[in-house]
C-alpha positions in Angstrom: 3.5 -14.8 7.4 0.9 -16.0 9.6 -2.2 -17.3 8.8 -4.6 -14.4 10.3 -2.5 -12.1 7.8 -3.5 -13.8 4.3 -7.1 -12.6 5.7 -6.7 -9.3 6.6 -8.5 -7.3 3.5 -7.6 -4.1 4.3 -3.9 -4.6 5.0 -3.9 -5.9 1.6 -6.0 -3.7 -0.1 -3.7 -1.0 1.3 -0.5 -3.7 -0.5 -2.7 -4.1 -4.0 -3.1 -0.1 -4.6 0.8 -0.1 -3.7 1.2 -1.8 -6.6 -1.3 0.1 -8.3 -0.2 3.1 -7.8 3.4 2.4 -8.7 2.1 1.3 -12.2 1.2 4.2 -12.9 3.9 6.1 -11.4 5.4 3.8 -14.5 8.5 2.5 -12.1 9.5 -0.7 -12.2 7.0 -3.5 -10.9 9.6 -5.9 -11.4 12.6 -4.8 -10.7 10.5 -3.3 -7.0 9.1 -7.5 -6.9 13.3 -8.5 -6.7 13.5 -6.2 -4.2 10.8 -6.8 -2.1 11.6 -10.5 -2.8 14.9 -9.5 -1.3 13.5 -8.3 2.1 11.1 -10.8 2.8 13.7 -12.9 3.1 15.0 -11.6 5.4 11.6 -9.7 7.3 9.4 -12.1 7.7 7.2 -9.0 8.1 7.6 -8.3 4.4 6.0 -11.6 3.3 2.0 -10.8 3.2 4.2 -7.7 1.1 5.0 -10.1 -1.4 2.3 -12.7 -1.2 0.9 -9.6 -2.3 2.7 -8.0 -5.4 3.1 -11.9 -6.3 -0.3 -12.3 -6.9 -1.6 -8.7 -8.4 1.8 -7.8 -11.2 -0.2 -10.7 -13.1 -3.0 -9.0 -13.0 -2.3 -6.1 -13.7 0.0 -7.3 -17.0 -2.7 -8.6 -17.9 -5.4 -5.9 -17.4 -2.5 -3.3 -19.5 -2.5 -5.9 -21.9 -6.1 -6.4 -22.5 -5.9 -2.2 -22.8 -3.3 -1.7 -25.3 -4.6 -0.3 -28.4 -7.6 0.7 -26.6 -8.5 5.2 -27.1 -9.4 6.2 -24.2 -12.8 8.1 -24.7 -12.9 11.9 -24.2 -14.4 12.8 -21.0 -17.6 14.0 -21.6 -17.9 17.9 -21.2 -18.7 19.6 -18.0 -21.6 21.5 -17.5 -20.0 24.2 -15.4 
C-alpha cells in the first residue's frame, strides 16, 4: 500500500462505511475480514481495504458491546 493511501480520507471513509453497512445487514464480519485478508495477499490493491477493516472491526465490536442491554428510545411523534 502506498503511503498516500493511508491518508486518503475519502477512500477510508467509504471503506469504513462498507464495514458498518455489513454490520447493519448482519453479515459475518470476521468471515468477510478473512476473505479480504486472502484477497490482499493476492492483490496489493486490497491492502487499504484490509487495513481499514482491521482497524474498524474492533471499534464496531466495542460499540456493539456497549450497546448490549440498552433499549432503543422511542422515536418522538411526528407533527404530521
